[in-house]
C-alpha positions in Angstrom: 61.7 2.2 -0.3 64.3 0.2 -2.3 64.0 -3.5 -2.2 66.8 -6.0 -1.3 67.3 -6.8 -5.0 67.8 -3.1 -5.8 70.4 -2.8 -3.0 72.3 -5.8 -4.5 72.3 -4.3 -8.0 73.6 -1.0 -6.5 76.3 -2.8 -4.6 77.5 -4.8 -7.7 77.6 -1.5 -9.8 79.5 0.2 -7.0 82.1 -2.7 -7.0 82.6 -2.4 -10.7 82.8 1.5 -10.8 84.6 2.2 -7.5 88.0 0.5 -6.9 88.2 -1.7 -3.8 90.7 0.6 -2.0 88.3 3.6 -2.2 85.1 1.6 -1.4 85.2 2.2 2.4 85.6 5.9 1.9 82.7 6.0 -0.6 80.5 4.0 1.8 81.4 6.4 4.6 80.5 9.4 2.4 77.3 7.8 1.3 76.4 7.2 5.0 77.1 10.8 5.8 74.8 11.9 3.0 72.1 9.6 4.1 72.4 10.9 7.7 72.2 14.5 6.5 69.1 13.7 4.5 67.5 12.0 7.4 68.3 15.0 9.7 66.9 17.3 7.1 63.7 15.3 6.7 63.4 15.1 10.6 63.9 18.9 10.8 61.3 19.5 8.2 58.8 17.2 10.0 59.5 19.2 13.3 59.0 22.5 11.5 55.7 21.3 9.9 54.4 20.0 13.2 55.3 23.3 14.8 53.5 25.2 12.1 50.4 23.0 12.6 50.6 23.5 16.3 50.9 27.3 15.9 48.0 27.3 13.5 45.9 25.4 16.1 47.0 27.8 18.9 46.1 30.8 16.6 42.7 29.3 16.0 42.1 28.6 19.7 43.2 32.2 20.4 40.8 33.6 17.9 38.0 31.5 19.4 38.9 32.8 22.9 38.9 36.4 21.7 35.6 36.0 20.0 34.1 34.5 23.2 35.6 37.3 25.2 34.1 39.9 22.8 30.7 38.3 23.1 30.9 38.2 26.9 32.1 41.9 26.9 29.2 43.0 24.8 26.8 41.0 27.0 28.2 42.6 30.1 28.1 46.1 28.5 24.4 45.5 27.6 23.6 44.4 31.1 25.4 47.4 32.6 23.5 49.7 30.3 20.2 48.1 31.3 21.0 48.4 35.0 22.1 52.0 34.5 18.9 52.9 32.7 16.8 51.1 35.4 18.7 53.0 38.1 18.1 56.3 36.4 14.4 55.5 36.2 14.2 54.6 39.9 16.1 57.7 40.8 13.8 59.9 38.7 10.8 58.2 40.3 12.2 58.8 43.8 12.9 62.5 43.1 9.4 62.9 41.6 7.7 61.2 44.6 9.7 63.3 47.1 9.0 66.5 45.2 10.7 69.7 46.0 10.4 69.3 49.9 13.5 67.4 50.5 16.9 67.3 48.8 16.2 70.7 47.3 19.7 71.8 47.9 21.2 68.4 47.1 22.9 66.0 49.4 24.7 67.5 52.5 28.3 68.6 51.8 31.0 66.4 53.3 33.0 67.9 56.2 36.1 69.8 55.2 38.4 68.2 57.8 38.1 65.6 60.4 39.3 66.2 64.0 42.5 64.3 64.9 42.0 61.7 67.6 45.6 61.1 68.3 48.9 62.9 68.6 51.1 62.1 65.6 54.4 60.4 66.5 57.6 60.4 64.4 57.8 57.7 61.8 60.5 55.0 61.6 62.3 56.9 58.8 62.4 60.0 61.0 63.8 58.0 63.9 66.4 56.4 61.6 67.6 59.7 60.3 67.8 61.1 63.8 69.9 58.1 64.9 72.3 58.6 62.0 72.6 62.3 62.7 73.5 61.5 66.4 76.1 58.9 65.3 77.7 61.4 63.0 77.6 64.0 65.8 79.3 61.6 68.2 81.6 60.2 65.5 80.6 56.6 66.0 81.4 54.1 63.3 78.5 53.4 61.0 77.7 49.7 61.3 74.9 49.7 58.8 77.1 50.5 55.8 77.2 47.5 53.5 80.7 46.5 52.5 82.3 48.1 55.6 85.1 45.8 56.8 86.0 45.3 60.4 89.4 44.4 61.6 88.2 41.2 63.3 85.2 39.0 62.8 82.5 39.5 65.5 83.0 37.1 68.4 86.4 36.0 67.0 87.9 35.1 70.3 85.0 32.8 71.2 84.9 31.0 67.9 88.7 30.5 67.7 89.7 26.9 68.6 91.8 26.5 71.7 95.3 25.1 71.3 96.5 23.3 74.5 100.1 22.5 74.8 
C-alpha cells in the first residue's frame, strides 16, 4: 500500500507531466482504472471462495458416499446372514416334519374369488352416457371450456337498478 509521501510525489510528477487543463480527465481515467482493478480483484476473490466452497462440498459428498457404501455393505451382510439363518430354519422344519406333511407343497391359491356385490357403472361411464344423451337431445354443452354465452349468468340480478 503506497504511503502518503508516495502519493504526493506521484501528484507532483502528474502536475509536471500532464497539463492542468487535462488533469481532471486524467484523474477520472485513473479512477476508472482503479475501479476496474478493484472489481476484477473482488471477482477473483468471489471465484476463489466459490472454488473452495465447491471443493468442501465435493469432499463432504465423497464422505457421505463412503458412509452410504459402508452402510449398504453392512445391510447386505445382515440380509445375507438373515437369509442363511432362514434357510437353515426352513431346512430344519422340513427335516423335522419329514415326508408326512407338505409333500405336495403348499395348497394352491383359488383361481377366482366369488363376487360379493353387483358391479355398478363408474363415474366415467355415467359421464359418457350423459354426454351422449345431451347430443341426442341437442342440448348445448356447458362443460366445454371457452364456450361463450350471450349473457353472464344471473345478469339481471347483478345489474344495478337505475331509478328515475
